[in-house]
N, C-alpha and C positions, 0 to 999 in steps of 0.2 A: 855571485850572482848580482846584478844591479839592481837596486830599486826603482819601481817605476816614478817619474817624476810628475807632480801634480802642475797643471797648467797656472799660469800666474795671473791669467785675465778672468775675470769673471764671468762665466758662461752666459749669464742673464743679459749681458753687454755686447756678445759677439752678433755679427751679422746673421749667421745660421744658426738655427737652434740645434744642441746637442741630440743626436740620434741615438736612443738606446734600446736594444733589444734585450728583453729578457730571455730567461733559458726556454721557457715553452715556446716562444716563437722561433728561436734558431732550433731547437727540436723538430717542432713542425715542420720547419723549412727544410731541413735535412733528410727528415721523412718522405716529404713531398717530391723532393730531388731524386732522393734514392729510388723511390718506387717507379718514378716515371722514367728515369734513366734504365732501370732494369728491365721495365715492359719494353721499352725501344729496343734493348739491346737482344730480348727473346724476340721481338718482331723481327729484327734483321736475320737472326739466327734461323727462324722458320723460313725466311724466303730463300735463305742461301740453301737449307735442308729441300726445299720444293723444288728448285733449281736444279742442285746435284744429285739428289737421290730422292725421288717422289715415294719409293716404295718404303721407305724408311720411317714414316709417319707414325706407324703402328708400334715399333719397338720402343723400349723404356723411356729414355730420357724425354722423347719430342712429345707426348702428352701433358707432361709437366710443364715443359717450357711452352706448349700451346696454351695452356690455361692461366699462365702468369699474367700476359697482357689481360685477359678477360677480366680477371679481377684485381690487378694493380692499377690499370687506367682508372677506373671509377672510384676506387677507394682513392687514390691520388687526387682525384677532382675533389672529392669530400673533404680530403684533410686540406687542399688548397682554400676551399670556401671557407672552413673555419679558420686557416691563418688569417685569411683575409678579414673575417668578422673580428676576431683578436685584435688586429692591427687598427682596424677602423673603431673599435670601442676604446682602444686605449688614446688613440689621437683625439677621439671626442671628447674622452674626460680632460685630456691635457690643454685642450682648446676652451672648455667651460672653466678648467681652474684658471686660466692666463685672465679671462676676462675681469 
């Protein structure tokens, strides 16, 4: 397996600042994406269920499928705000350090 090569230029001299995401930001971003996508998929499944078999809403998997968007979307929004706060705090520290 080849070793990754290091850039020859100095990152301080490049026109664009290097963007670094730490592990916390990546994990939070994937959690937000996963929760929101799961909520949307459950929402679409509920719509399809109501259009095809409206009497099946009381059978077993559907109460769980209906509850996922009720809890998933608020949790996803809270995690999104936490992610934005972490990113804004990191960028503010970087801007203070560069002055």
